[in-house]
N, C-alpha and C positions, 0 to 999 in steps of 0.2 A: 550434458550436465545430469548428474544423478538426482532423483527425486529425494527430497528431504522427508524423513518420517520421524514421528515422536513416539517414544515408548510410553510416555505419560501425558496427560493433558497439558497443553501448552499454558492455558489460562484456567484457573479455577474460579468459577463463579461463586461469589459469596452472598447471593441474593436472599437465601433462605436461612442464613446462619442464625438469625435471631429466633427462628422456630425450633431449633435443636436445644432444648433446655440444658442438657449436659454441657454444652459449649458456653453456658453463662458463667461458669467458673473460670476465672482467667488462667489459672495454672493448667486446667485441663485443655483449654483452647490453645495455650501456649505449646503443650505437648503434641497436640494434633498438628499445629502449624510446623513445628520442627520435624515431625514425621513426614510431612508432605515435602519439606525442603530436602530431606535426606533422600527422598524418591526422585529428586531432580526437578521438582516443580518450583518455578521462580516467580510466578506471576499470580497474584490474587486480585480478582476484579471486585471492587466495591464501589458503590455510589451512594451519595447521601439519600437518594430515594428508596434504597433497599431498607425495608423495615422502618421507614421513616427516620433513618439515621442510626437505628439500633445496631445494624451490622458493623458499621464503622466504629461505633462506640465499643462494642465487644472486642473487636480486633485490636483496637488501640489499648484497651485495658490489658489484654494479653501481652502485648509488646512492652507496655510499661512494667508488667510483672516480671518480664525477663528481658532486660536490656540488650543482652548479647544476641538475642533473636532478631531484634530490630536492626542491629548492626549487620548481621548476617544477611538479612533481606536486602538492605541497602547495598551491600557488597555485590550480591547476586544481580540486583537491578543494574548497578553500574556495569557489570560485566556483560549483561544482556544488551544494554544500550551500546556498548562498544562493538559488540558483534553486529548489531543492527547498522552501525555506521560503516563497518567493514563490508557488509553485504551491499549496502548502498554504493560504496565506492567501486565494488567489483561488478555491479550490475551492467547490463548492456546499455541502459539508459544513460549512465554516467559516461560510458565510452562514447555514446552519440554526442553528448554535451561537449566532449573534448574535440569534436570535429570529424569523427568517423561516421560512416553511414552503413545502413543495412539495404540490400537490394533484393526485392522479392518479385516473383512473377505475379500475374493477375490472380492466381489461385493461392498465393501466400507462400509458395515454396521459395526457399533461398536461391538466389542466383549467385553462383561462386566464381564465375569466370566471364571475361568479356565475350567469348564466343557464345556462351548461353545467353547473355544479354542480347547480343546481335540477332539471335535466332528468335527472340521473343517479339510479339507484336507490341507490347507495352509492359512496363514494369513500374513498380512503386519503390521510390527511394525514401527511406526514413531517416530524418535528421533529428538532432536533439530537440528541435522546436516544432517538428511536424513532418508531414509526408508530402511528396509531390509525385505525379504520374509522369513518366518519361517514355519516349519512343526511341528506339535505337537509331533511327534515321534522322533524329533531331526534329521531326515535324511536331507540330502542336495537335493536341487531340482535337476532334471536331467540336465546335461550339454551337449551341443553339443560336438561331437568328434572333437578334434583338428586335422586340417589337417596335414598330414605328411610333415616334412621339405623336401623341394626340394633339391636334391643333386646337388652340383655345377657342372656345365657343363665344359667339357675340362679335360685335364689331367694335374692336378697341381702337382701331385706326392707327396711323403711323405716328411714332414719336419724333420722327425727324422730317 
């Protein structure tokens, strides 16, 4: 699978928005937001803690000044959410949840054939709900001896 790269930041942090005086004018900030959207940026990170709520207030004023911009952001957000759902559907974890497994040797390398599995001392099988260690001969891995139960101290006597 090819690596995913981004030509622009994936998320633009708005933490210091309130410090940029030129952005306090709603129309100027709306122009700036629109330019970021045209560059392909779809996600703006704000939190009520940023500037004690001032960043969210300024962003909201810009969107109210230009309602079409708010609709565009919502459209892009919806498209991004759809892509996220598709990515989740196509992920190997979803495949495992459907009943498939991944088999790896003890070094984490994929085992792609029964003959490779048979030649391994042990391997890890990954299921949708966790992993197990298996041995090609069906034996169980050695387990540590259980400590003997301590006998109760004192003379309790017999109950029967």
